[in-house]
C-alpha positions as a Markdown table, in Angstrom:
| # | Residue | x | y | z |
|---|---|---|---|---|
| 1 | Unk | -11.1 | 22.7 | -2.7 |
| 2 | Unk | -12.6 | 21.1 | -5.8 |
| 3 | Unk | -10.6 | 18.6 | -7.8 |
| 4 | Unk | -10.7 | 20.9 | -10.8 |
| 5 | Unk | -8.9 | 23.6 | -8.9 |
| 6 | Unk | -6.4 | 21.4 | -7.1 |
| 7 | Unk | -2.8 | 21.3 | -8.1 |
| 8 | Unk | -2.0 | 18.9 | -11.0 |
| 9 | Unk | 0.2 | 15.9 | -10.1 |
| 10 | Unk | 3.9 | 16.6 | -10.6 |
| 11 | Unk | 6.9 | 14.4 | -11.2 |
| 12 | Unk | 9.1 | 14.3 | -8.1 |
| 13 | Unk | 12.9 | 14.2 | -8.1 |
| 14 | Unk | 13.4 | 10.9 | -6.3 |
| 15 | Unk | 12.1 | 8.4 | -3.7 |
| 16 | Unk | 12.6 | 10.6 | -0.6 |
| 17 | Unk | 10.6 | 13.5 | -2.1 |
| 18 | Unk | 7.9 | 11.0 | -3.3 |
| 19 | Unk | 7.6 | 9.6 | 0.2 |
| 20 | Unk | 7.5 | 13.1 | 1.7 |
| 21 | Unk | 4.6 | 14.0 | -0.7 |
| 22 | Unk | 2.7 | 10.9 | 0.2 |
| 23 | Unk | 3.0 | 11.5 | 3.9 |
| 24 | Unk | 2.0 | 15.2 | 3.5 |
| 25 | Unk | -1.1 | 13.9 | 1.7 |
| 26 | Unk | -1.9 | 11.6 | 4.6 |
| 27 | Unk | -1.6 | 14.5 | 7.0 |
| 28 | Unk | -4.0 | 16.5 | 4.9 |
| 29 | Unk | -6.4 | 13.5 | 4.9 |
| 30 | Unk | -6.1 | 13.0 | 8.7 |
| 31 | Unk | -6.6 | 16.7 | 9.3 |
| 32 | Unk | -9.7 | 16.8 | 7.1 |
| 33 | Unk | -8.2 | 19.2 | 4.6 |
| 34 | Unk | -7.7 | 17.1 | 1.5 |
| 35 | Unk | -6.9 | 18.8 | -1.8 |
| 36 | Unk | -8.4 | 15.9 | -3.8 |
| 37 | Unk | -10.4 | 13.6 | -1.6 |
| 38 | Unk | -13.4 | 12.0 | -3.3 |
| 39 | Unk | -14.2 | 15.1 | -5.3 |
| 40 | Unk | -13.6 | 13.3 | -8.6 |
| 41 | Unk | -14.9 | 14.1 | -12.1 |
| 42 | Unk | -14.4 | 13.1 | -15.7 |
| 43 | Unk | -13.0 | 16.6 | -16.3 |
| 44 | Unk | -10.3 | 16.1 | -13.6 |
| 45 | Unk | -9.4 | 12.8 | -15.1 |
| 46 | Unk | -9.1 | 14.3 | -18.6 |
| 47 | Unk | -7.0 | 17.1 | -17.3 |
| 48 | Unk | -4.4 | 14.7 | -15.8 |
| 49 | Unk | -2.9 | 14.2 | -19.3 |
| 50 | Unk | -0.1 | 11.7 | -19.7 |
| 51 | Unk | 0.5 | 9.8 | -16.5 |
| 52 | Unk | 3.7 | 10.6 | -14.6 |
| 53 | Unk | 3.1 | 8.8 | -11.3 |
| 54 | Unk | 5.7 | 9.2 | -8.5 |
| 55 | Unk | 4.9 | 6.2 | -6.4 |
| 56 | Unk | 3.5 | 2.7 | -6.5 |
| 57 | Unk | 1.3 | 1.8 | -3.5 |
| 58 | Unk | 0.7 | -1.9 | -2.9 |
| 59 | Unk | -2.2 | -2.4 | -0.5 |
| 60 | Unk | -5.0 | -4.6 | 0.6 |
| 61 | Unk | -8.4 | -5.0 | -1.0 |
| 62 | Unk | -10.0 | -3.9 | 2.2 |
| 63 | Unk | -12.9 | -1.5 | 1.4 |
| 64 | Unk | -12.0 | 0.7 | 4.3 |
| 65 | Unk | -8.5 | 1.5 | 2.9 |
| 66 | Unk | -9.0 | 3.5 | -0.3 |
| 67 | Unk | -5.4 | 4.3 | -1.1 |
| 68 | Unk | -5.8 | 7.4 | -3.3 |
| 69 | Unk | -8.0 | 8.9 | -0.6 |
| 70 | Unk | -5.8 | 8.2 | 2.4 |
| 71 | Unk | -2.8 | 9.7 | 0.7 |
| 72 | Unk | -4.9 | 12.5 | -0.8 |
| 73 | Unk | -3.8 | 11.9 | -4.4 |
| 74 | Unk | -5.4 | 12.9 | -7.6 |
| 75 | Unk | -5.5 | 11.4 | -11.1 |
| 76 | Unk | -2.1 | 10.5 | -12.4 |
| 77 | Unk | -0.1 | 10.7 | -9.2 |
| 78 | Unk | 0.2 | 7.1 | -7.9 |
| 79 | Unk | -0.1 | 3.6 | -9.3 |
| 80 | Unk | -2.2 | 1.4 | -7.0 |
| 81 | Unk | -1.9 | -2.4 | -6.8 |
| 82 | Unk | -4.2 | -4.2 | -4.5 |
| 83 | Unk | -4.6 | -7.8 | -3.4 |
| 84 | Unk | -5.7 | -9.6 | -0.2 |
| 85 | Unk | -3.2 | -8.5 | 2.5 |
| 86 | Unk | -1.0 | -7.0 | -0.2 |
| 87 | Unk | 0.1 | -10.6 | -1.1 |
| 88 | Unk | 2.5 | -10.7 | -4.0 |
| 89 | Unk | 1.8 | -12.9 | -7.0 |
| 90 | Unk | 3.1 | -12.7 | -10.6 |
| 91 | Unk | 0.5 | -10.1 | -11.6 |
| 92 | Unk | 1.4 | -7.8 | -8.7 |
| 93 | Unk | 5.1 | -8.3 | -9.3 |
| 94 | Unk | 4.6 | -7.6 | -13.0 |
| 95 | Unk | 2.6 | -4.5 | -12.3 |
| 96 | Unk | 5.4 | -3.2 | -10.0 |
| 97 | Unk | 8.0 | -4.0 | -12.6 |
| 98 | Unk | 6.0 | -2.1 | -15.3 |
| 99 | Unk | 5.6 | 1.0 | -13.1 |
| 100 | Unk | 9.3 | 1.0 | -12.2 |
| 101 | Unk | 10.7 | 0.2 | -15.6 |
| 102 | Unk | 8.2 | 1.9 | -18.0 |
| 103 | Unk | 6.9 | 4.8 | -15.9 |
| 104 | Unk | 10.2 | 5.4 | -14.0 |
| 105 | Unk | 8.4 | 5.5 | -10.6 |
| 106 | Unk | 11.0 | 6.1 | -7.8 |
| 107 | Unk | 9.1 | 4.7 | -4.8 |
| 108 | Unk | 7.2 | 1.6 | -3.8 |
| 109 | Unk | 5.1 | 1.7 | -0.6 |
| 110 | Unk | 3.8 | -1.6 | 0.9 |
| 111 | Unk | 0.8 | -0.6 | 3.1 |
| 112 | Unk | -0.7 | -3.0 | 5.6 |
| 113 | Unk | -3.5 | -2.0 | 7.9 |
| 114 | Unk | -5.0 | -2.8 | 11.3 |
| 115 | Unk | -7.5 | -5.6 | 11.7 |
| 116 | Unk | -6.7 | -7.1 | 8.3 |
| 117 | Unk | -9.2 | -9.8 | 7.6 |
| 118 | Unk | -6.8 | -12.0 | 5.6 |
| 119 | Unk | -4.3 | -11.9 | 8.4 |
| 120 | Unk | -7.0 | -12.7 | 10.9 |
| 121 | Unk | -8.2 | -15.6 | 8.8 |
| 122 | Unk | -4.7 | -17.0 | 8.6 |
| 123 | Unk | -4.3 | -16.8 | 12.4 |
| 124 | Unk | -7.6 | -18.6 | 12.9 |
| 125 | Unk | -6.7 | -21.3 | 10.3 |
| 126 | Unk | -3.2 | -21.9 | 11.8 |
| 127 | Unk | -4.7 | -22.2 | 15.3 |
| 128 | Unk | -7.3 | -24.7 | 14.0 |
| 129 | Unk | -4.7 | -26.6 | 12.0 |
| 130 | Unk | -6.7 | -26.2 | 8.8 |
| 131 | Unk | -5.5 | -24.8 | 5.5 |
| 132 | Unk | -8.3 | -23.0 | 3.5 |
| 133 | Unk | -9.5 | -24.5 | 0.3 |
| 134 | Unk | -9.3 | -23.1 | -3.2 |
| 135 | Unk | -7.4 | -20.0 | -4.2 |
| 136 | Unk | -7.7 | -18.7 | -0.6 |
| 137 | Unk | -5.0 | -21.2 | 0.2 |
| 138 | Unk | -2.5 | -19.1 | -1.7 |
| 139 | Unk | -3.2 | -16.1 | 0.5 |
| 140 | Unk | -2.9 | -18.3 | 3.6 |
| 141 | Unk | 0.5 | -19.7 | 2.4 |
| 142 | Unk | 1.9 | -16.3 | 1.8 |
| 143 | Unk | 0.7 | -14.8 | 5.1 |
| 144 | Unk | 1.3 | -17.8 | 7.4 |
| 145 | Unk | 5.1 | -17.3 | 7.6 |
| 146 | Unk | 4.7 | -13.8 | 9.1 |
| 147 | Unk | 2.2 | -15.1 | 11.7 |
| 148 | Unk | 4.6 | -18.0 | 12.6 |
| 149 | Unk | 7.5 | -15.6 | 12.8 |
| 150 | Unk | 5.6 | -13.7 | 15.5 |
| 151 | Unk | 4.3 | -16.9 | 17.2 |
| 152 | Unk | 0.7 | -18.0 | 17.7 |
| 153 | Unk | 0.9 | -17.4 | 21.4 |
| 154 | Unk | 2.3 | -13.9 | 21.2 |
| 155 | Unk | 0.5 | -10.9 | 22.7 |
| 156 | Unk | -1.1 | -8.5 | 20.2 |
| 157 | Unk | -0.6 | -11.2 | 17.6 |
| 158 | Unk | -2.9 | -9.6 | 14.9 |
| 159 | Unk | -1.1 | -6.2 | 14.9 |
| 160 | Unk | 2.4 | -7.8 | 15.1 |
| 161 | Unk | 1.6 | -10.2 | 12.3 |
| 162 | Unk | 0.4 | -7.3 | 10.1 |
| 163 | Unk | 3.7 | -5.5 | 10.7 |
| 164 | Unk | 5.7 | -8.6 | 10.1 |
| 165 | Unk | 3.8 | -9.4 | 6.9 |
| 166 | Unk | 4.6 | -5.9 | 5.6 |
| 167 | Unk | 8.3 | -6.4 | 6.4 |
| 168 | Unk | 8.3 | -9.7 | 4.6 |
| 169 | Unk | 6.7 | -8.2 | 1.5 |
| 170 | Unk | 9.2 | -5.4 | 1.5 |
| 171 | Unk | 12.0 | -8.0 | 1.7 |
| 172 | Unk | 10.5 | -9.9 | -1.2 |
| 173 | Unk | 10.4 | -6.8 | -3.3 |
| 174 | Unk | 14.0 | -5.9 | -2.4 |
| 175 | Unk | 15.3 | -7.1 | -5.8 |
| 176 | Unk | 13.5 | -4.1 | -7.4 |
| 177 | Unk | 15.4 | -1.6 | -5.2 |
| 178 | Unk | 18.0 | 0.6 | -6.8 |
| 179 | Unk | 19.8 | 2.8 | -4.2 |
| 180 | Unk | 19.2 | 6.4 | -4.9 |
| 181 | Unk | 16.7 | 5.6 | -7.7 |
| 182 | Unk | 14.0 | 3.4 | -6.2 |
| 183 | Unk | 13.1 | 3.0 | -2.5 |
| 184 | Unk | 10.8 | 0.3 | -1.1 |
| 185 | Unk | 9.3 | 1.1 | 2.2 |
| 186 | Unk | 6.7 | -0.5 | 4.5 |
| 187 | Unk | 3.9 | 1.2 | 6.5 |
| 188 | Unk | 0.8 | 0.4 | 8.4 |
| 189 | Unk | -2.6 | 2.3 | 8.2 |
| 190 | Unk | -4.5 | 2.9 | 11.4 |
| 191 | Unk | -8.2 | 2.4 | 10.7 |
| 192 | Unk | -9.2 | 4.5 | 13.8 |
| 193 | Unk | -7.0 | 7.6 | 13.3 |
| 194 | Unk | -6.5 | 7.5 | 9.5 |
| 195 | Unk | -2.7 | 7.8 | 10.0 |
| 196 | Unk | -0.1 | 6.0 | 8.0 |
| 197 | Unk | 3.0 | 5.1 | 10.1 |
| 198 | Unk | 6.2 | 4.1 | 8.5 |
| 199 | Unk | 7.9 | 0.9 | 9.8 |
| 200 | Unk | 11.3 | 1.3 | 11.3 |
């Protein structure tokens, strides 16, 4: 289906409906039946009108994880904020606050992914006892607690550290949550299957 013929984005009633819509989009993506996919055009962008997004997705900068595509979303449906390993800084927090306060978005999804390079770098640096130089040190400082929570000698450390880092990010964003109005959930994207799995 072309983007021009796809359904326009719609405002959802609340966080649970927003989450259901995102997961349905991921199932379409995994099944190879996207409504939107990468069939984008200036005409489709213009047709989106005033933005009424129903979710904020905070994800990694990894080029293998294009957030609009893996949730099969079109123009105007979701706000996307990306940083290395979805690390929070003032710009990311301010962007989330804007989406929740000004655009009345009811859902925030923190999405980690398998084989995250920033998490891998942090593991290597911790094992070597060396903190990276420059601004990369900020990413290291934000990710290291998740790695240490799991333990440097733990089995399947990379995957478990990714999950723990998502959990910690959700916890840090907890001050934005308003029961019944805004939900904040964590999830992990599987690079091999394309599936998004919610964390327990």
